[in-house]
C-alpha positions in Angstrom: 10.8 -21.5 10.9 9.9 -18.6 8.6 11.6 -15.3 8.5 9.2 -12.4 7.8 10.4 -8.9 6.6 8.2 -5.8 6.7 8.6 -2.9 4.2 6.7 0.4 4.2 5.0 1.5 1.0 3.1 4.7 0.1 0.6 4.8 -2.7 -2.2 7.0 -4.0 -5.2 6.9 -6.3 -7.7 9.3 -7.7 -10.5 6.6 -7.2 -10.3 5.3 -3.6 -8.3 4.1 -0.7 -9.0 0.5 -1.8 -7.6 1.2 -5.3 -4.5 2.8 -3.8 -4.0 -0.3 -1.6 -4.5 -2.7 -4.5 -2.2 -0.7 -6.8 0.6 -0.8 -4.1 0.3 -4.6 -3.7 0.2 -5.1 -7.4 3.3 -3.0 -8.0 5.2 -4.4 -5.0 4.4 -7.9 -6.1 6.5 -7.4 -9.2 9.7 -7.2 -7.2 8.7 -8.8 -3.8 7.9 -12.5 -3.8 5.9 -14.2 -1.1 3.8 -11.3 0.1 1.8 -12.5 3.1 -0.1 -9.5 4.3 -0.5 -5.8 4.2 -1.5 -3.5 7.1 -3.0 -0.1 6.3 -1.1 2.1 8.7 -2.7 5.4 7.7 -5.1 7.0 5.2 -5.2 10.6 4.0 -6.6 12.6 1.1 -5.4 15.5 -1.0 -7.9 18.3 -1.3 -8.0 20.8 -4.2 -10.7 23.4 -4.7 -12.7 21.9 -1.7 -12.8 18.5 -3.4 -10.9 15.3 -2.8 -8.4 14.9 -5.6 -6.4 11.9 -4.4 -6.6 9.1 -1.8 -3.3 8.1 -0.1 -2.4 5.0 2.0 0.7 4.1 3.9 1.0 0.3 4.0 3.2 -2.1 6.0 3.7 -5.1 3.7 5.1 -8.3 5.1 6.7 -11.1 3.1 8.6 -14.3 3.7 12.4 -14.2 3.2 13.7 -17.3 1.4 
């Protein structure tokens, strides 16, 4: 039987939501071992001067507890 834990992570990027997601997983992977999946719970943007300046994601990351 596997025990799975879920943590919530917020990340942002000036490029895209995909980049924000990839950056979050890369950084989380440095301290969390055994990441199994990530669920993008929400996406949003920061707008400055009528232009998108940042893409934000809120992720639920699941990993196996050893």
